C-alpha positions in Angstrom: 145.7 -27.7 -159.8 142.2 -27.6 -158.5 141.1 -24.3 -156.7 139.7 -24.7 -153.3 137.0 -22.1 -152.6 137.4 -21.9 -148.8 141.3 -21.6 -149.2 140.7 -18.6 -151.7 138.4 -17.0 -149.5 140.9 -17.2 -146.6 143.4 -15.5 -148.8 140.9 -12.7 -149.5 140.4 -12.3 -145.8 144.2 -12.2 -145.2 144.6 -9.6 -148.0 141.7 -7.5 -146.5 143.3 -7.4 -143.2 146.6 -6.0 -144.8 144.8 -3.6 -147.0 142.9 -2.2 -144.0 146.1 -1.7 -142.0 148.0 0.1 -145.0 144.9 2.2 -145.7 144.9 3.4 -142.1 148.8 3.9 -142.1 148.4 6.1 -145.3 145.5 7.9 -143.7 147.8 8.7 -140.8 150.6 10.0 -142.9 147.9 12.2 -144.6 147.1 13.6 -141.3 150.7 14.2 -140.6 150.9 16.1 -143.8 148.1 18.3 -142.7 149.7 19.0 -139.4 153.1 19.9 -141.0 151.3 22.3 -143.3 149.8 24.2 -140.2 153.1 24.3 -138.4 155.2 25.3 -141.4 156.5 29.0 -141.6 154.0 29.4 -144.5 151.1 28.3 -142.6 149.4 31.7 -143.0 149.8 31.5 -146.8 146.3 30.8 -148.2 147.7 28.1 -150.5 148.9 26.0 -147.4 145.4 26.1 -146.0 144.0 23.9 -149.0 143.7 20.2 -148.8 142.5 19.9 -152.3 145.8 19.8 -154.4 144.9 19.1 -158.1 148.6 19.0 -159.3 149.5 16.5 -156.6 146.4 14.3 -157.3 147.3 14.5 -161.0 150.8 12.9 -160.0 149.2 10.3 -158.0 146.7 9.0 -160.7 149.7 9.0 -163.3 151.8 7.0 -160.9 148.9 4.5 -160.1 148.3 4.0 -163.8 152.1 3.6 -164.4 152.6 1.0 -161.7 149.4 -1.1 -162.3 150.4 -4.5 -163.5 146.7 -5.7 -163.9 144.4 -7.5 -163.9 142.6 -4.5 -162.4 141.8 -2.0 -165.2 143.6 1.5 -164.7 140.2 3.2 -164.4 139.0 0.9 -161.8 142.2 1.4 -159.7 142.0 5.2 -160.2 138.4 5.1 -159.0 139.6 3.4 -155.9 142.3 6.0 -155.3 139.8 8.8 -155.9 138.1 7.5 -152.8 141.2 7.0 -150.8 142.2 10.6 -151.5 138.7 11.8 -150.8 138.8 10.1 -147.3 142.3 11.7 -146.8 140.9 15.2 -147.6 137.9 14.7 -145.1 140.2 13.7 -142.3 142.5 16.6 -142.6 139.6 19.3 -142.9 135.8 19.5 -143.2 135.4 20.4 -146.9 132.1 21.6 -148.5 131.9 21.7 -152.3 129.0 23.7 -153.9 127.5 22.3 -157.1 124.5 23.0 -159.2 121.7 20.8 -157.9 119.5 19.1 -157.1 120.2 15.6 -158.5 118.8 14.4 -161.8 117.2 17.3 -163.7 118.3 19.8 -166.4 119.2 23.3 -164.9 116.8 26.1 -165.8 120.0 28.2 -165.4 121.9 26.3 -168.3 119.1 26.5 -170.9 118.2 23.7 -173.2 121.3 24.6 -175.6 124.0 23.2 -173.3 122.6 19.8 -172.7 124.0 19.5 -169.3 122.1 18.0 -166.5 122.5 18.9 -162.9 123.3 15.3 -162.3 126.3 15.6 -164.6 127.5 18.5 -162.5 127.3 16.3 -159.5 129.1 13.6 -161.3 131.9 16.1 -162.3 132.0 17.1 -158.6 132.4 13.6 -157.3 135.0 12.8 -160.0 137.2 15.5 -158.5 136.4 15.1 -154.7 135.0 11.7 -154.1 132.4 10.6 -151.8 133.7 11.5 -148.5 133.6 15.4 -148.6 130.2 17.2 -148.1 128.3 18.7 -151.2 126.1 21.7 -151.1 123.2 21.9 -153.8 122.9 25.4 -155.3 120.0 26.6 -157.5 122.0 28.5 -160.1 125.6 28.9 -161.2 125.6 32.4 -159.8 124.8 30.8 -156.4 127.8 28.5 -156.6 130.0 31.4 -157.3 128.4 33.2 -154.2 129.0 30.2 -151.9 132.6 30.2 -152.6 133.0 34.0 -152.5 131.3 34.2 -149.1 133.2 31.4 -147.6 130.3 29.1 -147.1 132.0 26.4 -149.4 135.6 25.9 -150.0 135.3 24.8 -153.5 132.6 25.0 -156.3 132.0 23.0 -159.6 130.6 24.9 -162.5 130.3 23.9 -166.2 132.5 25.8 -168.5 131.9 24.4 -172.1 130.5 21.6 -174.0 132.2 20.0 -177.0 129.1 20.4 -179.1 127.1 23.2 -177.7 130.0 25.7 -176.8 130.8 27.8 -173.9 128.2 28.1 -170.9 127.4 31.7 -170.9 126.3 32.1 -167.1 129.8 30.8 -166.1 131.5 33.3 -168.3 129.6 36.1 -167.2 130.2 35.4 -163.4 133.9 35.2 -164.1 133.8 39.0 -165.2 132.9 40.3 -161.8 133.8 37.5 -159.5 137.0 37.2 -157.4 137.1 33.4 -157.3 139.9 31.6 -159.0 139.9 28.6 -161.2 141.8 25.8 -159.3 141.3 22.8 -161.5 139.3 21.5 -164.6 137.7 18.2 -165.2 136.1 16.6 -168.2 132.9 14.4 -168.2 131.7 12.5 -171.2 127.9 12.8 -172.1 126.1 9.5 -172.6 122.4 8.7 -173.0 120.7 5.5 -172.0 117.4 4.1 -172.9 115.8 3.1 -169.8 112.5 1.0 -169.1 110.7 -1.7 -167.3 109.7 -3.1 -170.5 111.6 -4.5 -173.7 112.6 -2.5 -176.6 110.0 -4.3 -178.7 107.3 -3.4 -176.3 108.0 0.2 -176.0 105.4 2.6 -177.4 106.4 6.0 -176.0 109.7 7.6 -175.1 110.0 10.5 -172.6 113.1 12.8 -172.5 114.3 16.4 -172.4 114.2 17.8 -176.0 118.0 18.0 -176.2 118.4 14.4 -175.3 115.8 13.4 -177.9 117.6 15.6 -180.5 121.0 14.0 -179.7 119.7 10.4 -180.2 117.9 10.7 -183.4 120.0 8.1 -185.2 119.2 5.4 -182.6 115.3 6.5 -182.4 115.2 6.3 -186.2 116.7 2.9 -186.4 115.5 1.2 -183.2 112.2 2.9 -182.5 111.0 4.5 -185.7 107.4 5.8 -185.4 107.3 5.7 -181.6 105.8 8.6 -179.9 108.3 11.0 -178.5 107.2 13.0 -175.5 109.4 16.0 -174.5 109.7 16.7 -170.8 111.0 19.6 -168.6 113.8 17.3 -167.2 115.5 13.9 -167.8 114.6 13.0 -164.1 110.8 13.8 -164.9 111.1 11.4 -167.8 112.6 8.5 -165.8 109.9 9.1 -163.2 107.1 9.0 -165.9 108.6 6.0 -167.7 108.8 4.1 -164.3 105.0 4.4 -163.9 104.0 3.1 -167.3 104.1 -0.4 -168.7 105.2 0.3 -172.2 107.1 3.5 -171.7 110.8 4.3 -171.9 113.0 7.3 -171.0 116.3 8.7 -172.3 118.5 9.9 -169.5 121.8 9.2 -167.8 122.4 5.8 -166.0 122.1 7.3 -162.6 118.3 7.7 -163.2 118.0 3.9 -163.5 119.1 3.6 -159.9 117.1 6.3 -158.7 113.8 5.3 -160.4 114.3 1.5 -160.5 114.5 1.3 -164.3 116.4 -1.3 -166.4 119.1 -0.3 -169.1 117.8 -1.4 -172.4 120.5 0.3 -174.6 123.5 2.3 -173.5 125.5 5.1 -175.2 122.7 5.9 -177.7 123.7 9.4 -178.5 124.7 10.3 -182.1 128.0 11.8 -181.3 130.1 9.6 -179.3 132.7 12.2 -178.3 130.2 14.6 -176.6 132.1 15.9 -173.6 131.6 18.8 -170.9 134.3 20.6 -169.3 134.0 21.7 -165.7 136.0 24.3 -163.6 136.8 23.8 -159.9 136.6 27.3 -158.4 138.2 28.5 -155.1 139.9 31.2 -153.4 143.2 30.5 -154.9 144.9 28.6 -157.6 147.3 25.7 -157.3 151.2 25.6 -157.3 152.9 25.2 -160.7 153.0 21.7 -162.2 154.7 20.4 -165.3 151.7 21.0 -167.6 149.3 24.0 -166.6 146.9 26.1 -168.4 145.9 29.7 -167.6 142.7 31.5 -168.4 142.8 35.3 -168.5 140.4 37.9 -169.6 141.0 41.5 -170.9 138.8 44.3 -172.3 140.0 46.4 -175.3 139.0 49.9 -176.4 136.9 49.4 -179.5 137.6 52.9 -180.4 141.3 52.0 -181.1 142.0 50.4 -184.4 143.8 47.1 -184.2 143.4 47.1 -180.2 142.4 43.3 -180.3 145.0 42.4 -182.9 147.7 44.0 -180.8 146.5 42.3 -177.8 146.5 38.9 -179.5 149.9 39.5 -180.8 151.3 39.7 -177.2 150.6 35.9 -176.9 152.3 35.2 -180.3 155.3 37.2 -179.3 155.7 35.0 -176.2 155.2 31.7 -178.2 152.0 31.0 -176.2 149.5 28.4 -177.8 145.9 29.7 -177.4 143.5 26.8 -176.8 140.3 29.0 -176.5 139.1 32.4 -177.2 135.7 33.7 -176.0 134.0 37.1 -175.8 131.1 38.6 -173.6 129.6 42.0 -173.3 131.5 43.7 -170.4 128.3 44.6 -168.6 130.2 47.5 -167.4 130.5 49.8 -170.6 128.1 49.8 -173.6 129.8 48.1 -176.6 132.8 47.1 -174.7 133.5 43.4 -174.8 135.6 41.0 -172.6 137.8 38.6 -174.1 138.6 35.3 -172.5 141.8 33.7 -173.6 143.1 30.2 -172.5 146.9 29.6 -172.8 148.6 26.1 -172.8 151.9 25.3 -171.1 152.1 28.4 -168.8 151.2 28.9 -165.2 149.7 32.1 -163.8 152.4 33.0 -161.5 155.2 32.5 -164.1 157.5 35.3 -165.4 156.2 34.7 -168.8 152.6 35.3 -167.7 153.6 38.6 -165.7 155.3 39.8 -168.9 152.1 39.1 -170.9 149.8 40.9 -168.3 152.1 43.9 -168.3 152.1 44.1 -172.2 148.5 43.7 -172.5 148.0 46.6 -170.1 149.4 48.7 -172.9 146.5 47.9 -175.3 143.6 46.9 -172.8 141.4 48.6 -170.4 141.3 45.8 -167.9 143.4 42.6 -167.7 142.8 39.8 -165.0 144.0 36.3 -164.7 140.9 34.2 -164.0 142.8 31.0 -163.0 145.6 28.6 -163.6 145.2 24.9 -163.4 146.9 21.5 -164.2 146.1 20.3 -167.8 143.5 17.4 -167.2 142.5 17.0 -170.7 141.9 13.3 -171.6 144.4 11.8 -173.9 141.7 10.7 -176.3 140.6 14.2 -176.7 144.0 15.6 -177.7 
């Protein structure tokens, strides 16, 4: 059977008409949901004012993946639905999301140790909120918290930890004093690209941030051994410099290729392929319980009491809670007092179990606070 190009294009046109009608029908239902929330008896409840519902979105993505027969890849279909839901959010309410910006460069607030670019924070933000909401670039992590606390932005996106470099200290420190809540989490793989307007064989100089250079040593030694390596203040600066030199290249993320008009010579050149950064979405309230939640809480023990930390941790064991992360920071309130951050899997902050845990921790701790509770979004390949 021969395929007629004109006939196939007519089929595409017909399907597009149906898709547009269905998308608008879905959008109208989304508007009706927003109206129903406002008219409900719980309309004054702060949770009912939120249009970003991470638990519901997780259900939608799981459903879309389950129902997908192909040939569209699951990731492609989920990306389409990300934008559909982003448009629905924007229809219901003007949403402003604070993130660490501007685009393209390493943050002075993150230090070279964390290997997290400001561009990756924007990528993480758009992974959760899509392209239809408004984004507000902030100078520091503290500014992101401040924008949410003061109500200038409904949501903020902050880096929490990297799988290689560990916890992001400025974020932990802000949680100690801030009243914001963690509403969701998201994970973003860290990938490096060799970009240039030349060929690999012709490259004589490579620009990049010191962290990126350090994370691509295997590639550099095998493909570009002996080439001059030039450290830069940011990956965007590296891309900009490479774009102006005939025989230069830059190591940065793929977005820089679009911004500075560079070609991708090699992709995923990092030494460790499972390098991933976890981000938190912060807001004034957490989401309702789902079938799989995690809760982060913090407490301070009296260092003068022998076994105080051990007694505190035993509370979690007594309630059969799995601890997925433990961190500590100086309290900044009392000398030599430390705040411990503990993340529990499989429990929501509003559950009876967590209420009992908080009450029992109060017997051994000076301060106890639930920082946030959020649906478990850890990718399957990281479990």
